[in-house]
Structures are given as C-alpha cells and as structure tokens.
Jmol script that loads the backbone (N, CA, C; Angstrom):
load data "model"
ATOM      1  N   MET A   1     -20.274 -16.930  14.740  1.00  0.00           N
ATOM      2  CA  MET A   1     -19.430 -15.819  14.300  1.00  0.00           C
ATOM      3  C   MET A   1     -18.068 -15.915  14.987  1.00  0.00           C
ATOM      4  N   GLN A   2     -17.023 -15.803  14.199  1.00  0.00           N
ATOM      5  CA  GLN A   2     -15.663 -15.863  14.739  1.00  0.00           C
ATOM      6  C   GLN A   2     -15.366 -14.595  15.528  1.00  0.00           C
ATOM      7  N   LYS A   3     -14.792 -14.741  16.729  1.00  0.00           N
ATOM      8  CA  LYS A   3     -14.523 -13.593  17.597  1.00  0.00           C
ATOM      9  C   LYS A   3     -13.140 -13.004  17.405  1.00  0.00           C
ATOM     10  N   TYR A   4     -12.195 -13.780  16.874  1.00  0.00           N
ATOM     11  CA  TYR A   4     -10.873 -13.251  16.567  1.00  0.00           C
ATOM     12  C   TYR A   4     -10.194 -14.131  15.530  1.00  0.00           C
ATOM     13  N   TYR A   5      -9.111 -13.595  14.987  1.00  0.00           N
ATOM     14  CA  TYR A   5      -8.397 -14.316  13.940  1.00  0.00           C
ATOM     15  C   TYR A   5      -6.902 -14.069  14.130  1.00  0.00           C
ATOM     16  N   ILE A   6      -6.139 -15.112  14.329  1.00  0.00           N
ATOM     17  CA  ILE A   6      -4.681 -15.006  14.405  1.00  0.00           C
ATOM     18  C   ILE A   6      -4.128 -15.316  13.022  1.00  0.00           C
ATOM     19  N   GLN A   7      -3.439 -14.340  12.436  1.00  0.00           N
ATOM     20  CA  GLN A   7      -2.921 -14.505  11.082  1.00  0.00           C
ATOM     21  C   GLN A   7      -1.567 -15.216  11.121  1.00  0.00           C
ATOM     22  N   LYS A   8      -1.500 -16.393  10.551  1.00  0.00           N
ATOM     23  CA  LYS A   8      -0.264 -17.163  10.492  1.00  0.00           C
ATOM     24  C   LYS A   8       0.270 -17.283   9.071  1.00  0.00           C
ATOM     25  N   ASN A   9      -0.575 -17.042   8.081  1.00  0.00           N
ATOM     26  CA  ASN A   9      -0.193 -17.188   6.680  1.00  0.00           C
ATOM     27  C   ASN A   9      -0.758 -16.046   5.850  1.00  0.00           C
ATOM     28  N   PRO A  10      -0.119 -14.881   5.866  1.00  0.00           N
ATOM     29  CA  PRO A  10      -0.650 -13.774   5.068  1.00  0.00           C
ATOM     30  C   PRO A  10      -0.684 -14.125   3.588  1.00  0.00           C
ATOM     31  N   PHE A  11      -1.585 -13.490   2.874  1.00  0.00           N
ATOM     32  CA  PHE A  11      -1.675 -13.670   1.438  1.00  0.00           C
ATOM     33  C   PHE A  11      -0.575 -12.847   0.778  1.00  0.00           C
ATOM     34  N   ILE A  12       0.267 -13.476  -0.018  1.00  0.00           N
ATOM     35  CA  ILE A  12       1.319 -12.775  -0.755  1.00  0.00           C
ATOM     36  C   ILE A  12       0.750 -12.388  -2.116  1.00  0.00           C
ATOM     37  N   VAL A  13       0.606 -11.100  -2.329  1.00  0.00           N
ATOM     38  CA  VAL A  13       0.058 -10.609  -3.587  1.00  0.00           C
ATOM     39  C   VAL A  13       1.113 -10.801  -4.675  1.00  0.00           C
ATOM     40  N   PRO A  14       0.768 -11.487  -5.761  1.00  0.00           N
ATOM     41  CA  PRO A  14       1.753 -11.684  -6.840  1.00  0.00           C
ATOM     42  C   PRO A  14       2.123 -10.356  -7.496  1.00  0.00           C
ATOM     43  N   THR A  15       3.418 -10.108  -7.654  1.00  0.00           N
ATOM     44  CA  THR A  15       3.890  -8.897  -8.326  1.00  0.00           C
ATOM     45  C   THR A  15       4.991  -9.274  -9.322  1.00  0.00           C
ATOM     46  N   THR A  16       5.251  -8.384 -10.252  1.00  0.00           N
ATOM     47  CA  THR A  16       6.327  -8.607 -11.218  1.00  0.00           C
ATOM     48  C   THR A  16       7.395  -7.522 -11.116  1.00  0.00           C
ATOM     49  N   ASP A  17       7.261  -6.637 -10.112  1.00  0.00           N
ATOM     50  CA  ASP A  17       8.168  -5.498 -10.006  1.00  0.00           C
ATOM     51  C   ASP A  17       9.103  -5.571  -8.798  1.00  0.00           C
ATOM     52  N   GLY A  18       9.143  -6.717  -8.109  1.00  0.00           N
ATOM     53  CA  GLY A  18      10.036  -6.878  -6.975  1.00  0.00           C
ATOM     54  C   GLY A  18       9.486  -6.407  -5.649  1.00  0.00           C
ATOM     55  N   LYS A  19       8.296  -5.827  -5.643  1.00  0.00           N
ATOM     56  CA  LYS A  19       7.686  -5.350  -4.401  1.00  0.00           C
ATOM     57  C   LYS A  19       7.059  -6.519  -3.657  1.00  0.00           C
ATOM     58  N   LEU A  20       7.288  -6.577  -2.339  1.00  0.00           N
ATOM     59  CA  LEU A  20       6.656  -7.585  -1.485  1.00  0.00           C
ATOM     60  C   LEU A  20       5.391  -6.982  -0.891  1.00  0.00           C
ATOM     61  N   ILE A  21       4.272  -7.671  -1.083  1.00  0.00           N
ATOM     62  CA  ILE A  21       3.001  -7.254  -0.496  1.00  0.00           C
ATOM     63  C   ILE A  21       2.434  -8.450   0.250  1.00  0.00           C
ATOM     64  N   GLU A  22       2.385  -8.343   1.568  1.00  0.00           N
ATOM     65  CA  GLU A  22       1.796  -9.384   2.417  1.00  0.00           C
ATOM     66  C   GLU A  22       0.506  -8.840   3.009  1.00  0.00           C
ATOM     67  N   GLU A  23      -0.626  -9.272   2.478  1.00  0.00           N
ATOM     68  CA  GLU A  23      -1.896  -8.833   3.047  1.00  0.00           C
ATOM     69  C   GLU A  23      -2.193  -9.701   4.261  1.00  0.00           C
ATOM     70  N   LEU A  24      -2.224  -9.072   5.422  1.00  0.00           N
ATOM     71  CA  LEU A  24      -2.497  -9.781   6.671  1.00  0.00           C
ATOM     72  C   LEU A  24      -4.002  -9.935   6.891  1.00  0.00           C
ATOM     73  N   PHE A  25      -4.726  -8.863   6.633  1.00  0.00           N
ATOM     74  CA  PHE A  25      -6.179  -8.880   6.768  1.00  0.00           C
ATOM     75  C   PHE A  25      -6.773  -8.076   5.629  1.00  0.00           C
ATOM     76  N   GLY A  26      -7.812  -8.619   4.994  1.00  0.00           N
ATOM     77  CA  GLY A  26      -8.457  -7.932   3.890  1.00  0.00           C
ATOM     78  C   GLY A  26      -9.216  -8.896   3.011  1.00  0.00           C
ATOM     79  N   LYS A  27      -9.541  -8.447   1.822  1.00  0.00           N
ATOM     80  CA  LYS A  27     -10.347  -9.222   0.877  1.00  0.00           C
ATOM     81  C   LYS A  27      -9.645 -10.515   0.460  1.00  0.00           C
ATOM     82  N   ALA A  28      -8.358 -10.443   0.121  1.00  0.00           N
ATOM     83  CA  ALA A  28      -7.630 -11.615  -0.376  1.00  0.00           C
ATOM     84  C   ALA A  28      -7.265 -12.597   0.737  1.00  0.00           C
ATOM     85  N   SER A  29      -6.988 -12.086   1.938  1.00  0.00           N
ATOM     86  CA  SER A  29      -6.485 -12.956   3.014  1.00  0.00           C
ATOM     87  C   SER A  29      -7.586 -13.605   3.844  1.00  0.00           C
ATOM     88  N   ILE A  30      -8.539 -12.820   4.332  1.00  0.00           N
ATOM     89  CA  ILE A  30      -9.602 -13.399   5.176  1.00  0.00           C
ATOM     90  C   ILE A  30     -11.001 -13.036   4.674  1.00  0.00           C
ATOM     91  N   ASN A  31     -11.077 -12.498   3.453  1.00  0.00           N
ATOM     92  CA  ASN A  31     -12.341 -12.178   2.795  1.00  0.00           C
ATOM     93  C   ASN A  31     -13.179 -11.145   3.552  1.00  0.00           C
ATOM     94  N   THR A  32     -12.528 -10.078   4.016  1.00  0.00           N
ATOM     95  CA  THR A  32     -13.261  -8.939   4.548  1.00  0.00           C
ATOM     96  C   THR A  32     -13.135  -7.799   3.553  1.00  0.00           C
ATOM     97  N   GLY A  33     -14.209  -7.100   3.289  1.00  0.00           N
ATOM     98  CA  GLY A  33     -14.177  -5.998   2.333  1.00  0.00           C
ATOM     99  C   GLY A  33     -14.185  -4.638   2.985  1.00  0.00           C
ATOM    100  N   ASP A  34     -14.229  -4.622   4.347  1.00  0.00           N
ATOM    101  CA  ASP A  34     -14.313  -3.352   5.048  1.00  0.00           C
ATOM    102  C   ASP A  34     -12.981  -2.617   5.111  1.00  0.00           C
ATOM    103  N   TYR A  35     -11.865  -3.362   5.111  1.00  0.00           N
ATOM    104  CA  TYR A  35     -10.536  -2.776   5.227  1.00  0.00           C
ATOM    105  C   TYR A  35      -9.507  -3.795   4.749  1.00  0.00           C
ATOM    106  N   SER A  36      -8.288  -3.319   4.504  1.00  0.00           N
ATOM    107  CA  SER A  36      -7.168  -4.238   4.314  1.00  0.00           C
ATOM    108  C   SER A  36      -5.977  -3.678   5.078  1.00  0.00           C
ATOM    109  N   PHE A  37      -5.165  -4.585   5.578  1.00  0.00           N
ATOM    110  CA  PHE A  37      -3.983  -4.249   6.382  1.00  0.00           C
ATOM    111  C   PHE A  37      -2.839  -5.062   5.819  1.00  0.00           C
ATOM    112  N   ALA A  38      -1.794  -4.389   5.334  1.00  0.00           N
ATOM    113  CA  ALA A  38      -0.717  -5.089   4.641  1.00  0.00           C
ATOM    114  C   ALA A  38       0.659  -4.585   5.066  1.00  0.00           C
ATOM    115  N   HIS A  39       1.610  -5.498   5.030  1.00  0.00           N
ATOM    116  CA  HIS A  39       3.028  -5.198   5.227  1.00  0.00           C
ATOM    117  C   HIS A  39       3.676  -5.217   3.849  1.00  0.00           C
ATOM    118  N   MET A  40       4.483  -4.196   3.548  1.00  0.00           N
ATOM    119  CA  MET A  40       5.067  -4.102   2.211  1.00  0.00           C
ATOM    120  C   MET A  40       6.540  -3.713   2.286  1.00  0.00           C
ATOM    121  N   ILE A  41       7.281  -4.161   1.278  1.00  0.00           N
ATOM    122  CA  ILE A  41       8.658  -3.724   1.089  1.00  0.00           C
ATOM    123  C   ILE A  41       8.819  -3.350  -0.384  1.00  0.00           C
ATOM    124  N   ALA A  42       9.090  -2.059  -0.610  1.00  0.00           N
ATOM    125  CA  ALA A  42       9.328  -1.563  -1.967  1.00  0.00           C
ATOM    126  C   ALA A  42      10.832  -1.539  -2.202  1.00  0.00           C
ATOM    127  N   PRO A  43      11.315  -2.241  -3.231  1.00  0.00           N
ATOM    128  CA  PRO A  43      12.759  -2.276  -3.483  1.00  0.00           C
ATOM    129  C   PRO A  43      13.270  -0.920  -3.976  1.00  0.00           C
ATOM    130  N   PRO A  44      14.578  -0.716  -3.937  1.00  0.00           N
ATOM    131  CA  PRO A  44      15.140   0.517  -4.494  1.00  0.00           C
ATOM    132  C   PRO A  44      14.735   0.690  -5.958  1.00  0.00           C
ATOM    133  N   HIS A  45      14.464   1.939  -6.332  1.00  0.00           N
ATOM    134  CA  HIS A  45      14.134   2.333  -7.708  1.00  0.00           C
ATOM    135  C   HIS A  45      12.811   1.738  -8.207  1.00  0.00           C
ATOM    136  N   TRP A  46      11.921   1.392  -7.298  1.00  0.00           N
ATOM    137  CA  TRP A  46      10.604   0.851  -7.638  1.00  0.00           C
ATOM    138  C   TRP A  46       9.621   2.002  -7.858  1.00  0.00           C
ATOM    139  N   SER A  47       8.649   1.790  -8.743  1.00  0.00           N
ATOM    140  CA  SER A  47       7.553   2.759  -8.911  1.00  0.00           C
ATOM    141  C   SER A  47       6.340   2.065  -9.504  1.00  0.00           C
ATOM    142  N   GLU A  48       5.203   2.688  -9.332  1.00  0.00           N
ATOM    143  CA  GLU A  48       3.931   2.227  -9.906  1.00  0.00           C
ATOM    144  C   GLU A  48       3.399   3.318 -10.817  1.00  0.00           C
ATOM    145  N   PRO A  49       2.455   2.979 -11.697  1.00  0.00           N
ATOM    146  CA  PRO A  49       1.782   4.027 -12.476  1.00  0.00           C
ATOM    147  C   PRO A  49       0.894   4.872 -11.555  1.00  0.00           C
ATOM    148  N   PHE A  50       0.493   6.039 -12.037  1.00  0.00           N
ATOM    149  CA  PHE A  50      -0.486   6.838 -11.295  1.00  0.00           C
ATOM    150  C   PHE A  50      -1.763   6.022 -11.139  1.00  0.00           C
ATOM    151  N   GLN A  51      -2.485   6.302 -10.066  1.00  0.00           N
ATOM    152  CA  GLN A  51      -3.756   5.638  -9.800  1.00  0.00           C
ATOM    153  C   GLN A  51      -4.690   6.602  -9.086  1.00  0.00           C
ATOM    154  N   SER A  52      -5.989   6.312  -9.141  1.00  0.00           N
ATOM    155  CA  SER A  52      -7.011   7.088  -8.435  1.00  0.00           C
ATOM    156  C   SER A  52      -7.905   6.107  -7.683  1.00  0.00           C
ATOM    157  N   PRO A  53      -7.417   5.565  -6.566  1.00  0.00           N
ATOM    158  CA  PRO A  53      -8.115   4.476  -5.880  1.00  0.00           C
ATOM    159  C   PRO A  53      -9.474   4.861  -5.305  1.00  0.00           C
ATOM    160  N   GLU A  54     -10.319   3.859  -5.184  1.00  0.00           N
ATOM    161  CA  GLU A  54     -11.635   4.018  -4.578  1.00  0.00           C
ATOM    162  C   GLU A  54     -11.583   3.617  -3.102  1.00  0.00           C
ATOM    163  N   PHE A  55     -10.472   3.970  -2.439  1.00  0.00           N
ATOM    164  CA  PHE A  55     -10.316   3.715  -1.005  1.00  0.00           C
ATOM    165  C   PHE A  55      -9.353   4.743  -0.435  1.00  0.00           C
ATOM    166  N   ASP A  56      -9.501   5.043   0.855  1.00  0.00           N
ATOM    167  CA  ASP A  56      -8.496   5.828   1.566  1.00  0.00           C
ATOM    168  C   ASP A  56      -7.332   4.898   1.851  1.00  0.00           C
ATOM    169  N   GLU A  57      -6.096   5.405   1.743  1.00  0.00           N
ATOM    170  CA  GLU A  57      -4.934   4.569   2.047  1.00  0.00           C
ATOM    171  C   GLU A  57      -4.029   5.288   3.042  1.00  0.00           C
ATOM    172  N   ILE A  58      -3.819   4.633   4.173  1.00  0.00           N
ATOM    173  CA  ILE A  58      -2.942   5.139   5.227  1.00  0.00           C
ATOM    174  C   ILE A  58      -1.637   4.365   5.155  1.00  0.00           C
ATOM    175  N   THR A  59      -0.518   5.078   5.163  1.00  0.00           N
ATOM    176  CA  THR A  59       0.803   4.465   5.088  1.00  0.00           C
ATOM    177  C   THR A  59       1.609   4.864   6.314  1.00  0.00           C
ATOM    178  N   TYR A  60       2.307   3.895   6.909  1.00  0.00           N
ATOM    179  CA  TYR A  60       3.228   4.156   8.023  1.00  0.00           C
ATOM    180  C   TYR A  60       4.587   3.580   7.637  1.00  0.00           C
ATOM    181  N   ILE A  61       5.615   4.410   7.641  1.00  0.00           N
ATOM    182  CA  ILE A  61       6.951   3.992   7.215  1.00  0.00           C
ATOM    183  C   ILE A  61       7.707   3.368   8.389  1.00  0.00           C
ATOM    184  N   ILE A  62       8.148   2.121   8.209  1.00  0.00           N
ATOM    185  CA  ILE A  62       8.947   1.420   9.216  1.00  0.00           C
ATOM    186  C   ILE A  62      10.427   1.730   9.017  1.00  0.00           C
ATOM    187  N   SER A  63      10.886   1.683   7.762  1.00  0.00           N
ATOM    188  CA  SER A  63      12.278   2.017   7.449  1.00  0.00           C
ATOM    189  C   SER A  63      12.375   2.464   5.997  1.00  0.00           C
ATOM    190  N   GLY A  64      13.430   3.211   5.697  1.00  0.00           N
ATOM    191  CA  GLY A  64      13.619   3.716   4.347  1.00  0.00           C
ATOM    192  C   GLY A  64      12.799   4.964   4.081  1.00  0.00           C
ATOM    193  N   ARG A  65      12.567   5.227   2.793  1.00  0.00           N
ATOM    194  CA  ARG A  65      11.799   6.395   2.363  1.00  0.00           C
ATOM    195  C   ARG A  65      10.855   5.991   1.236  1.00  0.00           C
ATOM    196  N   LYS A  66       9.737   6.703   1.143  1.00  0.00           N
ATOM    197  CA  LYS A  66       8.767   6.463   0.081  1.00  0.00           C
ATOM    198  C   LYS A  66       8.295   7.815  -0.438  1.00  0.00           C
ATOM    199  N   MET A  67       8.140   7.900  -1.762  1.00  0.00           N
ATOM    200  CA  MET A  67       7.686   9.150  -2.366  1.00  0.00           C
ATOM    201  C   MET A  67       6.252   9.012  -2.867  1.00  0.00           C
ATOM    202  N   PHE A  68       5.480  10.069  -2.643  1.00  0.00           N
ATOM    203  CA  PHE A  68       4.099  10.190  -3.106  1.00  0.00           C
ATOM    204  C   PHE A  68       4.055  11.392  -4.037  1.00  0.00           C
ATOM    205  N   GLU A  69       3.485  11.236  -5.234  1.00  0.00           N
ATOM    206  CA  GLU A  69       3.314  12.353  -6.157  1.00  0.00           C
ATOM    207  C   GLU A  69       1.828  12.634  -6.283  1.00  0.00           C
ATOM    208  N   ILE A  70       1.437  13.851  -5.903  1.00  0.00           N
ATOM    209  CA  ILE A  70       0.035  14.274  -5.944  1.00  0.00           C
ATOM    210  C   ILE A  70      -0.012  15.685  -6.517  1.00  0.00           C
ATOM    211  N   ASP A  71      -0.742  15.882  -7.623  1.00  0.00           N
ATOM    212  CA  ASP A  71      -0.909  17.207  -8.243  1.00  0.00           C
ATOM    213  C   ASP A  71       0.423  17.919  -8.453  1.00  0.00           C
ATOM    214  N   GLY A  72       1.439  17.210  -8.945  1.00  0.00           N
ATOM    215  CA  GLY A  72       2.730  17.819  -9.222  1.00  0.00           C
ATOM    216  C   GLY A  72       3.614  18.019  -8.002  1.00  0.00           C
ATOM    217  N   GLU A  73       3.112  17.711  -6.822  1.00  0.00           N
ATOM    218  CA  GLU A  73       3.895  17.836  -5.592  1.00  0.00           C
ATOM    219  C   GLU A  73       4.507  16.488  -5.231  1.00  0.00           C
ATOM    220  N   GLU A  74       5.767  16.491  -4.816  1.00  0.00           N
ATOM    221  CA  GLU A  74       6.441  15.280  -4.358  1.00  0.00           C
ATOM    222  C   GLU A  74       6.563  15.331  -2.840  1.00  0.00           C
ATOM    223  N   ILE A  75       5.965  14.349  -2.172  1.00  0.00           N
ATOM    224  CA  ILE A  75       6.009  14.248  -0.715  1.00  0.00           C
ATOM    225  C   ILE A  75       6.853  13.030  -0.379  1.00  0.00           C
ATOM    226  N   ILE A  76       7.868  13.202   0.459  1.00  0.00           N
ATOM    227  CA  ILE A  76       8.735  12.095   0.842  1.00  0.00           C
ATOM    228  C   ILE A  76       8.563  11.822   2.323  1.00  0.00           C
ATOM    229  N   LEU A  77       8.193  10.573   2.630  1.00  0.00           N
ATOM    230  CA  LEU A  77       8.060  10.148   4.028  1.00  0.00           C
ATOM    231  C   LEU A  77       9.274   9.341   4.434  1.00  0.00           C
ATOM    232  N   THR A  78       9.643   9.429   5.706  1.00  0.00           N
ATOM    233  CA  THR A  78      10.750   8.657   6.259  1.00  0.00           C
ATOM    234  C   THR A  78      10.266   7.899   7.497  1.00  0.00           C
ATOM    235  N   LYS A  79      11.157   7.102   8.066  1.00  0.00           N
ATOM    236  CA  LYS A  79      10.870   6.252   9.216  1.00  0.00           C
ATOM    237  C   LYS A  79      10.062   7.001  10.289  1.00  0.00           C
ATOM    238  N   GLY A  80       8.963   6.359  10.711  1.00  0.00           N
ATOM    239  CA  GLY A  80       8.127   6.907  11.768  1.00  0.00           C
ATOM    240  C   GLY A  80       7.058   7.874  11.303  1.00  0.00           C
ATOM    241  N   GLN A  81       7.053   8.239  10.027  1.00  0.00           N
ATOM    242  CA  GLN A  81       6.039   9.157   9.526  1.00  0.00           C
ATOM    243  C   GLN A  81       4.871   8.377   8.919  1.00  0.00           C
ATOM    244  N   SER A  82       3.701   9.007   8.924  1.00  0.00           N
ATOM    245  CA  SER A  82       2.517   8.392   8.321  1.00  0.00           C
ATOM    246  C   SER A  82       1.812   9.419   7.447  1.00  0.00           C
ATOM    247  N   PHE A  83       0.941   8.898   6.582  1.00  0.00           N
ATOM    248  CA  PHE A  83       0.327   9.729   5.550  1.00  0.00           C
ATOM    249  C   PHE A  83      -0.983   9.088   5.143  1.00  0.00           C
ATOM    250  N   CYS A  84      -1.995   9.878   4.856  1.00  0.00           N
ATOM    251  CA  CYS A  84      -3.274   9.346   4.378  1.00  0.00           C
ATOM    252  C   CYS A  84      -3.605   9.998   3.042  1.00  0.00           C
ATOM    253  N   VAL A  85      -3.805   9.168   2.020  1.00  0.00           N
ATOM    254  CA  VAL A  85      -4.251   9.631   0.708  1.00  0.00           C
ATOM    255  C   VAL A  85      -5.735   9.307   0.612  1.00  0.00           C
ATOM    256  N   MET A  86      -6.549  10.326   0.406  1.00  0.00           N
ATOM    257  CA  MET A  86      -7.999  10.147   0.388  1.00  0.00           C
ATOM    258  C   MET A  86      -8.457   9.536  -0.943  1.00  0.00           C
ATOM    259  N   LYS A  87      -9.514   8.731  -0.881  1.00  0.00           N
ATOM    260  CA  LYS A  87     -10.008   8.052  -2.076  1.00  0.00           C
ATOM    261  C   LYS A  87     -10.320   9.054  -3.176  1.00  0.00           C
ATOM    262  N   GLY A  88     -10.071   8.625  -4.419  1.00  0.00           N
ATOM    263  CA  GLY A  88     -10.307   9.465  -5.579  1.00  0.00           C
ATOM    264  C   GLY A  88      -9.144  10.378  -5.939  1.00  0.00           C
ATOM    265  N   THR A  89      -8.128  10.468  -5.070  1.00  0.00           N
ATOM    266  CA  THR A  89      -6.961  11.305  -5.336  1.00  0.00           C
ATOM    267  C   THR A  89      -6.038  10.602  -6.319  1.00  0.00           C
ATOM    268  N   GLN A  90      -5.617  11.312  -7.349  1.00  0.00           N
ATOM    269  CA  GLN A  90      -4.640  10.721  -8.274  1.00  0.00           C
ATOM    270  C   GLN A  90      -3.269  10.792  -7.623  1.00  0.00           C
ATOM    271  N   VAL A  91      -2.645   9.620  -7.461  1.00  0.00           N
ATOM    272  CA  VAL A  91      -1.384   9.514  -6.733  1.00  0.00           C
ATOM    273  C   VAL A  91      -0.466   8.517  -7.430  1.00  0.00           C
ATOM    274  N   ARG A  92       0.826   8.758  -7.292  1.00  0.00           N
ATOM    275  CA  ARG A  92       1.824   7.807  -7.774  1.00  0.00           C
ATOM    276  C   ARG A  92       2.754   7.511  -6.610  1.00  0.00           C
ATOM    277  N   TYR A  93       2.957   6.217  -6.337  1.00  0.00           N
ATOM    278  CA  TYR A  93       3.833   5.767  -5.267  1.00  0.00           C
ATOM    279  C   TYR A  93       5.150   5.302  -5.875  1.00  0.00           C
ATOM    280  N   SER A  94       6.285   5.632  -5.202  1.00  0.00           N
ATOM    281  CA  SER A  94       7.574   5.171  -5.697  1.00  0.00           C
ATOM    282  C   SER A  94       8.615   5.156  -4.585  1.00  0.00           C
ATOM    283  N   ASN A  95       9.696   4.446  -4.871  1.00  0.00           N
ATOM    284  CA  ASN A  95      10.884   4.441  -4.026  1.00  0.00           C
ATOM    285  C   ASN A  95      12.084   4.688  -4.948  1.00  0.00           C
ATOM    286  N   PRO A  96      12.386   5.958  -5.238  1.00  0.00           N
ATOM    287  CA  PRO A  96      13.489   6.262  -6.141  1.00  0.00           C
ATOM    288  C   PRO A  96      14.861   6.241  -5.451  1.00  0.00           C
ATOM    289  N   PHE A  97      14.893   5.756  -4.221  1.00  0.00           N
ATOM    290  CA  PHE A  97      16.098   5.831  -3.404  1.00  0.00           C
ATOM    291  C   PHE A  97      16.920   4.538  -3.477  1.00  0.00           C
ATOM    292  N   GLU A  98      18.069   4.550  -2.837  1.00  0.00           N
ATOM    293  CA  GLU A  98      19.015   3.432  -2.903  1.00  0.00           C
ATOM    294  C   GLU A  98      18.700   2.301  -1.922  1.00  0.00           C
ATOM    295  N   GLU A  99      17.884   2.566  -0.905  1.00  0.00           N
ATOM    296  CA  GLU A  99      17.569   1.545   0.086  1.00  0.00           C
ATOM    297  C   GLU A  99      16.107   1.115  -0.037  1.00  0.00           C
ATOM    298  N   PRO A 100      15.779  -0.120   0.379  1.00  0.00           N
ATOM    299  CA  PRO A 100      14.379  -0.546   0.370  1.00  0.00           C
ATOM    300  C   PRO A 100      13.549   0.297   1.329  1.00  0.00           C
ATOM    301  N   CYS A 101      12.269   0.325   1.102  1.00  0.00           N
ATOM    302  CA  CYS A 101      11.327   0.999   1.999  1.00  0.00           C
ATOM    303  C   CYS A 101      10.356  -0.036   2.538  1.00  0.00           C
ATOM    304  N   GLU A 102      10.335  -0.190   3.858  1.00  0.00           N
ATOM    305  CA  GLU A 102       9.398  -1.116   4.510  1.00  0.00           C
ATOM    306  C   GLU A 102       8.295  -0.288   5.151  1.00  0.00           C
ATOM    307  N   TYR A 103       7.047  -0.697   4.925  1.00  0.00           N
ATOM    308  CA  TYR A 103       5.934   0.078   5.456  1.00  0.00           C
ATOM    309  C   TYR A 103       4.692  -0.778   5.652  1.00  0.00           C
ATOM    310  N   ILE A 104       3.756  -0.197   6.374  1.00  0.00           N
ATOM    311  CA  ILE A 104       2.441  -0.793   6.613  1.00  0.00           C
ATOM    312  C   ILE A 104       1.423   0.068   5.885  1.00  0.00           C
ATOM    313  N   SER A 105       0.440  -0.581   5.288  1.00  0.00           N
ATOM    314  CA  SER A 105      -0.612   0.139   4.582  1.00  0.00           C
ATOM    315  C   SER A 105      -1.976  -0.364   5.044  1.00  0.00           C
ATOM    316  N   VAL A 106      -2.885   0.571   5.275  1.00  0.00           N
ATOM    317  CA  VAL A 106      -4.268   0.256   5.614  1.00  0.00           C
ATOM    318  C   VAL A 106      -5.153   0.916   4.568  1.00  0.00           C
ATOM    319  N   CYS A 107      -6.038   0.136   3.947  1.00  0.00           N
ATOM    320  CA  CYS A 107      -6.972   0.665   2.947  1.00  0.00           C
ATOM    321  C   CYS A 107      -8.397   0.467   3.444  1.00  0.00           C
ATOM    322  N   ILE A 108      -9.217   1.535   3.301  1.00  0.00           N
ATOM    323  CA  ILE A 108     -10.619   1.486   3.713  1.00  0.00           C
ATOM    324  C   ILE A 108     -11.451   2.085   2.590  1.00  0.00           C
ATOM    325  N   PRO A 109     -12.355   1.321   1.940  1.00  0.00           N
ATOM    326  CA  PRO A 109     -12.568  -0.118   2.075  1.00  0.00           C
ATOM    327  C   PRO A 109     -11.360  -0.900   1.558  1.00  0.00           C
ATOM    328  N   ALA A 110     -11.426  -2.207   1.646  1.00  0.00           N
ATOM    329  CA  ALA A 110     -10.285  -3.071   1.334  1.00  0.00           C
ATOM    330  C   ALA A 110      -9.768  -2.867  -0.089  1.00  0.00           C
ATOM    331  N   PHE A 111      -8.442  -2.985  -0.237  1.00  0.00           N
ATOM    332  CA  PHE A 111      -7.796  -2.963  -1.539  1.00  0.00           C
ATOM    333  C   PHE A 111      -8.308  -4.124  -2.391  1.00  0.00           C
ATOM    334  N   THR A 112      -8.628  -3.837  -3.629  1.00  0.00           N
ATOM    335  CA  THR A 112      -8.837  -4.854  -4.663  1.00  0.00           C
ATOM    336  C   THR A 112      -8.279  -4.271  -5.953  1.00  0.00           C
ATOM    337  N   LEU A 113      -7.951  -5.128  -6.908  1.00  0.00           N
ATOM    338  CA  LEU A 113      -7.455  -4.636  -8.195  1.00  0.00           C
ATOM    339  C   LEU A 113      -8.490  -3.763  -8.889  1.00  0.00           C
ATOM    340  N   GLU A 114      -9.770  -4.067  -8.696  1.00  0.00           N
ATOM    341  CA  GLU A 114     -10.837  -3.284  -9.326  1.00  0.00           C
ATOM    342  C   GLU A 114     -10.928  -1.881  -8.708  1.00  0.00           C
ATOM    343  N   ARG A 115     -10.645  -1.743  -7.431  1.00  0.00           N
ATOM    344  CA  ARG A 115     -10.761  -0.450  -6.738  1.00  0.00           C
ATOM    345  C   ARG A 115      -9.533   0.449  -6.890  1.00  0.00           C
ATOM    346  N   VAL A 116      -8.392  -0.104  -7.323  1.00  0.00           N
ATOM    347  CA  VAL A 116      -7.155   0.681  -7.357  1.00  0.00           C
ATOM    348  C   VAL A 116      -7.140   1.703  -8.503  1.00  0.00           C
ATOM    349  N   LYS A 117      -7.774   1.395  -9.618  1.00  0.00           N
ATOM    350  CA  LYS A 117      -7.923   2.317 -10.761  1.00  0.00           C
ATOM    351  C   LYS A 117      -6.587   2.879 -11.232  1.00  0.00           C
ATOM    352  N   ARG A 118      -5.649   1.984 -11.591  1.00  0.00           N
ATOM    353  CA  ARG A 118      -4.333   2.396 -12.100  1.00  0.00           C
ATOM    354  C   ARG A 118      -4.454   2.932 -13.508  1.00  0.00           C
ATOM    355  N   ASP A 119      -3.669   3.983 -13.806  1.00  0.00           N
ATOM    356  CA  ASP A 119      -3.554   4.497 -15.163  1.00  0.00           C
ATOM    357  C   ASP A 119      -2.725   3.508 -15.979  1.00  0.00           C
ATOM    358  N   ASN A 120      -2.987   3.413 -17.242  1.00  0.00           N
ATOM    359  CA  ASN A 120      -2.201   2.504 -18.093  1.00  0.00           C
ATOM    360  C   ASN A 120      -1.012   3.144 -18.689  1.00  0.00           C
TER     361      ASN A 120
END
end "model"
wireframe off; spacefill off
backbone 0.3
color backbone group
C-alpha cells in the first residue's frame, strides 16, 4: 500500500468554455473515489448550467469572485472566503465579473461526470 503521493502532473479536465480544471487528487488523477481536490480558474463571464451534484463541494476563493445561485439567491464569494454546497442542492456556478476567479474545490465523494447531474 502506498503511504503518500506527490502530485507532479495533475489531470487537466478537458473543457470547451475556457475554464481551467486541474484535478490534483481524485478519480481522474490518482483513481480515488473518496474525494477530489482541484485547482480551478474560471475566466471572466464564464458560467455553467444548473446542476444537482451527488457530492458535497467545498470552494475556497484564492482571487477574484465567484457567484453561486441557489433557490433564486445569488451568493458572491471573494478572496479568502469559503463555501460548502451540500449534495443534491441545485446550484449554478458562474463568474459574471471582469476578472478571472482562481479557487480550490474539494468534492466528497470524488467529482465524476456521472455524479455532477448537470441540467441540459
């Protein structure tokens, strides 16, 4: 059994919307399904469709701002703030601002496309 893992080559999740997703630890990078830990940069004016993920997602903002839409409420996080969206919650993530948003995300259990449950 491996006792530790030094990540030198994170898995870059392919995207078509300009968002950078570097999974450092998780299902895609080291094949663990218990959690995922990722570094992300959302470009200005980026957004995703609403989703109802089958995982809790914790976000920590490194720089910029990120908006969360939940039940008609808009929550905006800034540098140094963190937020946890509980699994099953319908949420929409976006960066409607002029500057990029850099953040860290932790998902429990690990993020997968099957677990994200995006609206079409």
